[in-house]
C-alpha positions as a printed NumPy array, in Angstrom:
array([[-15.942,  42.596,  13.777],
       [-16.987,  38.963,  14.179],
       [-20.456,  39.327,  15.742],
       [-23.383,  39.924,  13.419],
       [-25.783,  42.782,  14.133],
       [-29.313,  41.401,  13.795],
       [-30.973,  44.586,  14.995],
       [-30.71 ,  46.088,  11.515],
       [-33.046,  45.521,   8.59 ],
       [-30.176,  43.764,   6.823],
       [-28.104,  41.718,   9.304],
       [-24.414,  42.414,   8.816],
       [-20.988,  42.722,  10.379],
       [-19.679,  45.296,   7.886],
       [-20.989,  48.436,   9.663],
       [-23.627,  48.931,   7.002],
       [-25.33 ,  51.741,   8.915],
       [-22.092,  53.713,   8.65 ],
       [-22.722,  54.202,   4.918],
       [-26.277,  55.462,   4.524],
       [-26.141,  55.606,   0.72 ],
       [-25.042,  51.988,   0.484],
       [-27.551,  50.942,   3.125],
       [-30.436,  52.548,   1.249],
       [-29.334,  50.932,  -2.029],
       [-29.271,  47.472,  -0.464],
       [-32.575,  48.05 ,   1.298],
       [-34.05 ,  48.798,  -2.128],
       [-32.521,  45.565,  -3.449],
       [-33.885,  43.543,  -0.516],
       [-37.578,  43.445,  -1.59 ],
       [-36.486,  42.467,  -5.097],
       [-34.562,  39.577,  -3.581],
       [-37.569,  38.539,  -1.509],
       [-39.755,  38.764,  -4.611],
       [-37.317,  36.495,  -6.462],
       [-37.329,  34.064,  -3.516],
       [-41.115,  33.952,  -3.488],
       [-41.289,  33.352,  -7.227],
       [-38.258,  31.112,  -7.801],
       [-37.363,  29.703,  -4.361],
       [-38.564,  26.406,  -2.832],
       [-42.109,  25.653,  -3.976],
       [-44.976,  25.394,  -1.502],
       [-42.752,  26.042,   1.513],
       [-43.513,  29.54 ,   2.771],
       [-45.691,  28.485,   5.719],
       [-43.443,  25.7  ,   6.991],
       [-41.366,  25.967,  10.166],
       [-37.928,  24.598,   9.272],
       [-35.181,  23.713,  11.739],
       [-32.442,  25.822,  10.169],
       [-28.915,  26.907,  10.971],
       [-28.426,  30.673,  11.064],
       [-25.048,  32.401,  11.255],
       [-24.658,  34.557,  14.363],
       [-20.917,  35.188,  14.087],
       [-17.977,  34.574,  11.781],
       [-15.965,  33.178,  14.684],
       [-15.295,  29.479,  13.915],
       [-15.989,  28.712,  17.585],
       [-19.765,  28.792,  17.757],
       [-20.621,  30.681,  14.59 ],
       [-24.227,  29.509,  14.188],
       [-27.338,  28.497,  16.07 ],
       [-30.328,  26.317,  15.173],
       [-34.022,  26.977,  15.473],
       [-37.345,  26.897,  13.677],
       [-37.686,  29.565,  10.996],
       [-40.159,  30.205,   8.223],
       [-37.938,  30.554,   5.18 ],
       [-39.332,  33.901,   3.951],
       [-38.383,  35.219,   7.426],
       [-34.828,  33.869,   7.303],
       [-32.403,  36.67 ,   8.138],
       [-30.223,  36.832,   5.052],
       [-27.363,  39.233,   5.512],
       [-23.81 ,  40.326,   4.783],
       [-21.063,  38.538,   6.674],
       [-17.337,  38.937,   6.193],
       [-14.366,  37.445,   8.011],
       [-12.364,  39.913,  10.138],
       [ -9.616,  41.842,   8.385],
       [ -6.129,  40.444,   8.814],
       [ -3.815,  43.282,   9.775],
       [ -0.898,  43.674,   7.397],
       [ -2.235,  41.164,   4.87 ],
       [ -0.301,  41.184,   1.59 ],
       [ -0.845,  39.754,  -1.865],
       [  0.432,  36.172,  -1.955],
       [  0.875,  35.676,  -5.697],
       [  1.184,  37.372,  -9.051],
       [  2.843,  40.625,  -9.973],
       [  1.657,  42.288,  -6.744],
       [  3.101,  39.569,  -4.51 ],
       [  4.264,  41.047,  -1.187],
       [  2.407,  44.323,  -1.64 ],
       [ -0.446,  45.345,   0.706],
       [ -3.784,  43.757,  -0.108],
       [ -6.26 ,  46.123,  -1.757],
       [ -9.121,  47.535,   0.273],
       [-10.635,  49.214,  -2.794],
       [-10.831,  48.082,  -6.416],
       [ -7.795,  49.147,  -8.478],
       [ -9.041,  50.9  , -11.609],
       [ -7.079,  48.667, -13.967],
       [ -8.702,  45.557, -12.473],
       [-12.233,  46.864, -12.16 ],
       [-13.758,  45.077, -15.166],
       [-12.142,  41.717, -14.408],
       [-13.052,  41.789, -10.72 ],
       [-16.638,  42.67 , -11.557],
       [-16.76 ,  39.789, -14.035],
       [-15.418,  37.342, -11.443],
       [-17.918,  38.449,  -8.791],
       [-20.874,  38.436, -11.181],
       [-20.043,  34.936, -12.429],
       [-19.744,  33.579,  -8.886],
       [-22.856,  35.452,  -7.787],
       [-24.878,  34.072, -10.691],
       [-24.34 ,  30.477,  -9.565],
       [-25.903,  31.033,  -6.138],
       [-29.533,  31.799,  -7.091],
       [-29.242,  29.438, -10.062],
       [-28.956,  26.351,  -7.85 ],
       [-31.977,  27.476,  -5.806],
       [-33.967,  27.726,  -9.03 ],
       [-32.764,  24.312, -10.198],
       [-33.92 ,  22.768,  -6.91 ],
       [-37.215,  24.65 ,  -6.682],
       [-39.552,  21.646,  -6.864],
       [-37.461,  19.022,  -5.054],
       [-39.163,  19.603,  -1.719],
       [-42.364,  18.176,  -3.172],
       [-40.715,  14.746,  -3.497],
       [-38.444,  14.715,  -0.421],
       [-37.606,  11.211,   0.849],
       [-37.804,  12.322,   4.512],
       [-38.155,  15.345,   6.775],
       [-34.424,  15.08 ,   7.467],
       [-33.655,  15.425,   3.748],
       [-36.257,  18.149,   3.25 ],
       [-34.636,  20.186,   5.989],
       [-31.187,  19.708,   4.434],
       [-32.49 ,  20.845,   1.046],
       [-33.946,  23.987,   2.612],
       [-30.692,  24.655,   4.498],
       [-28.762,  24.495,   1.231],
       [-31.318,  26.807,  -0.389],
       [-31.236,  29.546,   2.254],
       [-27.444,  29.505,   2.337],
       [-27.207,  29.81 ,  -1.43 ],
       [-29.492,  32.827,  -1.005],
       [-27.091,  34.148,   1.625],
       [-24.186,  33.709,  -0.773],
       [-26.092,  35.73 ,  -3.34 ],
       [-26.287,  38.51 ,  -0.746],
       [-22.514,  38.27 ,  -0.273],
       [-21.825,  38.929,  -3.95 ],
       [-24.574,  41.57 ,  -4.244],
       [-22.968,  43.496,  -1.384],
       [-19.584,  43.532,  -3.109],
       [-21.194,  44.754,  -6.332],
       [-23.104,  47.53 ,  -4.558],
       [-20.237,  48.57 ,  -2.308],
       [-17.341,  48.603,  -4.746],
       [-18.683,  49.005,  -8.292],
       [-21.076,  51.954,  -8.257],
       [-23.879,  52.115, -10.799],
       [-22.453,  49.221, -12.819],
       [-22.448,  47.092,  -9.681],
       [-26.04 ,  47.97 ,  -8.817],
       [-27.162,  47.036, -12.319],
       [-25.27 ,  43.753, -12.163],
       [-26.859,  42.951,  -8.783],
       [-30.3  ,  43.494, -10.306],
       [-29.407,  41.242, -13.226],
       [-28.557,  38.432, -10.799],
       [-32.283,  38.323,  -9.986],
       [-33.414,  38.633, -13.6  ],
       [-31.554,  35.712, -15.184],
       [-33.128,  32.322, -14.465],
       [-31.851,  28.772, -14.7  ],
       [-32.831,  27.21 , -18.021],
       [-34.538,  30.361, -19.304],
       [-34.339,  30.314, -23.092],
       [-34.116,  34.095, -23.379],
       [-32.148,  34.983, -20.225],
       [-30.301,  31.91 , -18.879],
       [-27.701,  31.68 , -16.16 ],
       [-24.112,  32.367, -17.21 ],
       [-22.613,  28.881, -16.759],
       [-24.011,  25.842, -18.53 ],
       [-24.194,  23.503, -15.526],
       [-26.544,  25.944, -13.82 ],
       [-29.05 ,  25.702, -16.652],
       [-29.346,  21.922, -16.323],
       [-32.403,  20.496, -14.599],
       [-32.22 ,  18.907, -11.155],
       [-35.382,  16.832, -11.471],
       [-34.877,  14.209,  -8.767],
       [-33.05 ,  13.59 ,  -5.517],
       [-30.335,  11.413,  -7.017],
       [-29.485,  14.346,  -9.285],
       [-29.613,  16.677,  -6.261],
       [-27.186,  14.574,  -4.255],
       [-24.818,  14.273,  -7.203],
       [-25.108,  18.035,  -7.761],
       [-24.304,  18.884,  -4.157],
       [-21.424,  16.412,  -4.125],
       [-19.806,  17.462,  -7.396],
       [-21.065,  20.929,  -8.34 ],
       [-20.944,  22.354,  -4.825],
       [-17.427,  20.925,  -4.651],
       [-16.613,  23.062,  -7.677],
       [-17.915,  25.918,  -5.519],
       [-15.462,  24.946,  -2.801],
       [-12.504,  25.167,  -5.168],
       [-13.658,  28.345,  -6.905],
       [-14.297,  30.08 ,  -3.572],
       [-10.954,  28.862,  -2.229],
       [ -9.196,  30.361,  -5.249],
       [-11.042,  33.661,  -4.71 ],
       [-10.217,  33.578,  -1.006],
       [ -6.568,  34.046,  -2.06 ],
       [ -7.4  ,  37.274,  -3.913],
       [ -5.409,  40.431,  -3.269],
       [ -8.784,  42.235,  -3.227],
       [ -9.281,  41.871,   0.512],
       [-13.092,  42.279,   0.697],
       [-13.523,  39.436,  -1.804],
       [-11.089,  37.256,   0.136],
       [-12.801,  37.892,   3.472],
       [-16.257,  37.307,   1.99 ],
       [-15.463,  34.008,   0.303],
       [-13.653,  32.637,   3.362],
       [-16.89 ,  32.813,   5.321],
       [-18.895,  31.423,   2.406],
       [-16.643,  28.35 ,   2.544],
       [-17.73 ,  27.761,   6.141],
       [-21.327,  27.422,   4.975],
       [-20.445,  25.544,   1.765],
       [-19.067,  22.56 ,   3.689],
       [-22.582,  21.482,   4.683],
       [-23.71 ,  21.43 ,   1.061],
       [-21.011,  18.922,   0.133],
       [-21.884,  16.855,   3.215],
       [-25.485,  16.674,   2.002],
       [-24.292,  15.334,  -1.356],
       [-21.726,  12.859,  -0.102],
       [-23.904,  11.443,   2.672],
       [-26.953,  11.376,   0.385],
       [-25.256,   9.227,  -2.244],
       [-23.706,   7.114,   0.504],
       [-27.167,   6.376,   1.931],
       [-28.487,   5.455,  -1.527],
       [-25.55 ,   3.085,  -2.044],
       [-26.187,   1.579,   1.393],
       [-29.856,   0.964,   0.665],
       [-29.057,  -0.538,  -2.739],
       [-26.514,  -2.886,  -1.188],
       [-29.005,  -3.902,   1.513],
       [-31.554,  -4.777,  -1.177],
       [-28.997,  -6.718,  -3.233],
       [-28.04 ,  -8.751,  -0.177],
       [-31.672,  -9.443,   0.625],
       [-32.289, -10.561,  -2.963],
       [-28.916, -12.292,  -3.239],
       [-28.385, -10.667,  -6.64 ],
       [-26.924,  -7.554,  -8.217],
       [-29.122,  -7.824, -11.317],
       [-30.228,  -4.238, -12.103],
       [-33.72 ,  -5.274, -13.194],
       [-34.378,  -7.13 ,  -9.94 ],
       [-32.926,  -4.287,  -7.879],
       [-35.19 ,  -1.825,  -9.645],
       [-38.208,  -4.073,  -9.203],
       [-37.518,  -4.002,  -5.459],
       [-37.684,  -0.188,  -5.474],
       [-33.963,   0.563,  -5.162],
       [-31.587,   2.372,  -7.535],
       [-29.233,  -0.082,  -9.203],
       [-25.504,   0.611,  -9.167],
       [-25.109,   1.007, -12.968],
       [-27.705,   3.796, -12.872],
       [-25.787,   5.458, -10.045],
       [-22.658,   5.243, -12.213],
       [-24.389,   6.897, -15.164],
       [-25.66 ,   9.743, -12.992],
       [-22.158,  10.103, -11.549],
       [-20.656,  10.281, -15.048],
       [-23.066,  13.006, -16.099],
       [-22.758,  15.284, -13.072],
       [-19.007,  14.846, -12.855],
       [-18.429,  15.699, -16.515],
       [-20.784,  18.681, -16.443],
       [-19.056,  19.964, -13.32 ],
       [-15.473,  19.734, -14.558],
       [-16.505,  21.88 , -17.512],
       [-17.209,  24.641, -14.957],
       [-13.465,  25.092, -14.514],
       [-13.236,  26.459, -18.039],
       [-10.943,  25.842, -20.967],
       [ -7.775,  23.799, -20.463],
       [ -5.734,  26.797, -21.618],
       [ -7.011,  30.242, -20.754],
       [ -5.475,  33.669, -21.164],
       [ -8.105,  34.976, -18.734],
       [ -6.911,  32.582, -16.034],
       [ -3.346,  33.786, -16.605],
       [ -4.459,  37.42 , -16.39 ],
       [ -6.475,  36.841, -13.204],
       [ -3.516,  35.147, -11.517],
       [ -0.816,  37.568, -12.583],
       [ -3.014,  40.486, -11.542],
       [ -3.582,  38.961,  -8.086],
       [ -7.34 ,  38.548,  -8.589],
       [ -7.732,  34.762,  -8.3  ],
       [ -5.18 ,  32.313,  -6.949],
       [ -4.855,  28.568,  -6.763],
       [ -6.415,  26.248,  -4.216],
       [ -4.356,  26.498,  -0.997],
       [ -1.928,  28.919,  -2.602],
       [  0.132,  29.265,   0.572],
       [  0.932,  25.539,   0.565],
       [  2.446,  25.596,  -2.932],
       [  6.201,  25.23 ,  -3.059],
       [  7.043,  27.622,  -5.896],
       [  7.593,  31.336,  -6.499],
       [  3.83 ,  32.132,  -6.79 ],
       [  4.535,  34.053,  -9.987],
       [  4.811,  31.035, -12.336],
       [  6.454,  32.776, -15.279],
       [  8.84 ,  29.848, -15.806],
       [  6.572,  26.97 , -14.804],
       [  4.737,  24.538, -17.089],
       [  1.843,  22.11 , -16.732],
       [  0.477,  19.192, -18.742],
       [ -2.866,  19.428, -20.532],
       [ -4.639,  17.011, -22.859],
       [ -5.505,  17.19 , -26.511],
       [ -6.459,  14.759, -29.252],
       [ -3.897,  14.348, -32.027],
       [ -4.532,  11.986, -34.948],
       [ -7.266,  10.256, -32.988],
       [ -5.125,   9.704, -29.893],
       [ -5.284,  11.436, -26.509],
       [ -1.891,  12.985, -25.722],
       [ -0.372,  15.245, -23.086],
       [  1.523,  18.405, -23.865],
       [  3.432,  20.893, -21.752],
       [  2.097,  24.454, -21.732],
       [  2.901,  27.514, -19.615],
       [  1.343,  26.99 , -16.191],
       [ -0.135,  30.479, -16.142],
       [ -2.289,  29.511, -19.111],
       [ -3.171,  26.136, -17.561],
       [ -4.442,  27.348, -14.173],
       [ -7.982,  26.196, -14.936],
       [ -6.547,  22.723, -15.434],
       [ -4.58 ,  22.963, -12.183],
       [ -7.774,  23.773, -10.276],
       [ -9.683,  21.055, -12.154],
       [ -7.068,  18.449, -11.195],
       [ -7.273,  19.518,  -7.54 ],
       [-11.04 ,  19.088,  -7.727],
       [-10.705,  15.65 ,  -9.312],
       [ -8.352,  14.424,  -6.576],
       [-10.783,  15.642,  -3.917],
       [-13.794,  14.087,  -5.656],
       [-12.169,  10.667,  -5.872],
       [-11.867,  10.495,  -2.068],
       [-15.617,  10.559,  -1.531],
       [-16.268,   8.053,  -4.288],
       [-13.796,   5.732,  -2.568],
       [-15.862,   5.974,   0.599],
       [-18.991,   4.965,  -1.339],
       [-17.095,   1.992,  -2.731],
       [-16.176,   0.777,   0.733],
       [-19.89 ,   0.232,   1.386],
       [-20.194,  -1.897,  -1.764],
       [-17.04 ,  -3.829,  -0.911],
       [-18.22 ,  -4.466,   2.648],
       [-21.527,  -5.783,   1.277],
       [-19.569,  -8.352,  -0.751],
       [-20.158,  -7.089,  -4.31 ],
       [-17.515,  -6.563,  -6.999],
       [-19.036,  -3.431,  -8.608],
       [-17.099,  -0.191,  -8.057],
       [-18.161,   3.375,  -8.796],
       [-15.497,   5.236, -10.774],
       [-15.071,   8.853, -11.802],
       [-14.704,   8.906, -15.596],
       [-11.676,  10.24 , -17.421],
       [-11.569,  14.019, -17.309],
       [-11.797,  14.111, -21.113],
       [-15.156,  12.288, -21.06 ],
       [-18.269,  14.156, -22.254],
       [-16.585,  17.551, -22.318],
       [-18.311,  20.583, -23.845],
       [-15.683,  23.268, -23.122],
       [-12.05 ,  23.67 , -24.146],
       [ -9.854,  21.669, -26.501],
       [-11.756,  18.487, -25.656],
       [-15.206,  19.919, -26.423],
       [-17.194,  17.617, -28.651],
       [-14.425,  15.011, -28.768],
       [-15.919,  11.573, -28.206],
       [-14.112,   9.535, -25.595],
       [-15.182,   6.591, -23.464],
       [-15.231,   6.922, -19.655],
       [-11.761,   5.374, -19.552],
       [-10.41 ,   7.976, -22.004],
       [-10.407,   5.928, -25.21 ],
       [-11.092,   8.02 , -28.347],
       [-14.248,   6.937, -30.182],
       [-15.8  ,   7.388, -33.589],
       [-19.17 ,   9.078, -33.803],
       [-20.774,   5.678, -34.319],
       [-19.025,   4.177, -31.286],
       [-20.129,   7.105, -29.135],
       [-23.732,   6.797, -30.302],
       [-23.659,   3.101, -29.516],
       [-22.133,   3.512, -26.052],
       [-23.654,   6.729, -24.717],
       [-26.666,   4.911, -23.273],
       [-24.33 ,   2.755, -21.162],
       [-22.394,   5.75 , -19.878],
       [-24.907,   8.574, -19.389],
       [-28.426,   8.576, -17.904],
       [-31.049,   7.567, -20.432],
       [-34.643,   8.744, -20.591],
       [-35.563,   5.357, -19.142],
       [-33.143,   5.854, -16.232],
       [-34.571,   9.262, -15.429],
       [-38.138,   7.991, -15.701],
       [-37.339,   5.119, -13.338],
       [-35.705,   7.379, -10.765],
       [-38.61 ,   9.813, -11.075],
       [-41.023,   6.957, -10.372],
       [-39.411,   6.484,  -6.953],
       [-39.772,  10.115,  -5.951],
       [-42.724,  10.047,  -3.54 ],
       [-42.802,  12.506,  -0.654],
       [-42.305,  11.107,   2.87 ],
       [-43.179,  13.526,   5.68 ],
       [-43.687,  11.342,   8.756],
       [-40.86 ,  11.969,  11.257],
       [-38.345,   9.123,  11.237],
       [-39.689,   7.536,   8.042],
       [-37.646,   7.315,   4.822],
       [-38.378,   6.446,   1.209],
       [-37.513,   2.866,   0.275],
       [-34.649,   3.82 ,  -2.046],
       [-32.482,   5.548,   0.596],
       [-31.157,   4.476,   3.996],
       [-31.614,   6.652,   7.096],
       [-28.613,   8.672,   8.282],
       [-26.67 ,   7.393,  11.249],
       [-27.109,  10.62 ,  13.215],
       [-29.388,  13.639,  12.989],
       [-28.69 ,  17.346,  12.624],
       [-27.505,  19.401,  15.615],
       [-27.41 ,  16.297,  17.816],
       [-31.138,  15.789,  17.281],
       [-32.505,  12.259,  16.766],
       [-33.113,  11.021,  13.248],
       [-36.87 ,  11.02 ,  13.904],
       [-36.882,  14.68 ,  14.991],
       [-39.57 ,  16.843,  13.381],
       [-37.164,  18.833,  11.207],
       [-39.988,  20.491,   9.259],
       [-43.372,  21.436,  10.691],
       [-46.17 ,  21.906,   8.195],
       [-48.655,  24.7  ,   8.858]])
């Protein structure tokens, strides 16, 4: 079923009212979710009318509509792509066998772990972005922030449904725990490190949505290959919504780069101090923010070699990005892949079984995709006539997970002594001064069509609306 039933208390296209026990369990979870949203969701926003996109179908042709909504009234629900008749497992030991409609007992613990980990990231990003609306550079950007927030909440619903529907009491307890952990909480933090980092300003937000939501794209794409059909169908629709989040990040950074280049041309200089004095974000600061968010994000893919990744693949639980386009046997018992390690102070490659290197495979796919957007930012700088180029650092830079954890390397991959790292870190990663400067620019702009001085307006608005449309109405 592709249409979504909005007549029910919980909008869905999974025939929720056909399972009264499940329906009652989720209706008990719903007020807890709303309580979490009120406590940890966007600050000082409950009374605003926001021009939001709401899913009305999972049909790619016209799947959403736009309209003013107060965010606490947003109709979060459970949406799943239609079942594909005769679908089979595409990889692993179950390759060619019918996809699973229920959880196989031997895979129960691993599937639950996968779903909980993915589910934990969704509310975490909302919590990280809780206060950003108070410093939005425009109504256009404020609306985009709120759209990202409500859809991350919707993705939390997607994972909570799977836990309730397929994992019994354990699943219900895990769904409750998704609302009890909080980003950065000393006693009960989120599962993955990147989701406990602060997102204190809009430059950090745009870098987060460009890089970290792109990690979400690749993780969800890998789960969309799963032989567990409900997980596959759920994540395929989540990817439809996720695309907007990456657009927000890429276009946001692009507009910052554009404004910075405009200021440099006006001043006829690329001197960072003069650019800052003019109220724009200098390119070296953009590079340091890029280095930080990129390196934190690639750690999300896990250790370079992982027995868990091998187990998940062989069992048919989690595939590779675009598995069906890979020209191999989709079992990988005899395949190898190159990973990095430091030997005698030098960075070297070594061949390892591909099954154990699947985190690295997914990381490399992410890196290739990330570079494309950075190249588009650089075209703006090149067109403006400046030599500076933004560059993604070496994937061994600033790593905290895997064989490269704690190994000091420069952004170009050169091994460093502790002293060399200490001397260079302030050139490569955001300093307290950088963050204080960026924070000083963060003043809220709420007049339709007006934008903060450190970011250029977008070329077009949302849903074919003009840029000066009143995307948020304050009540």
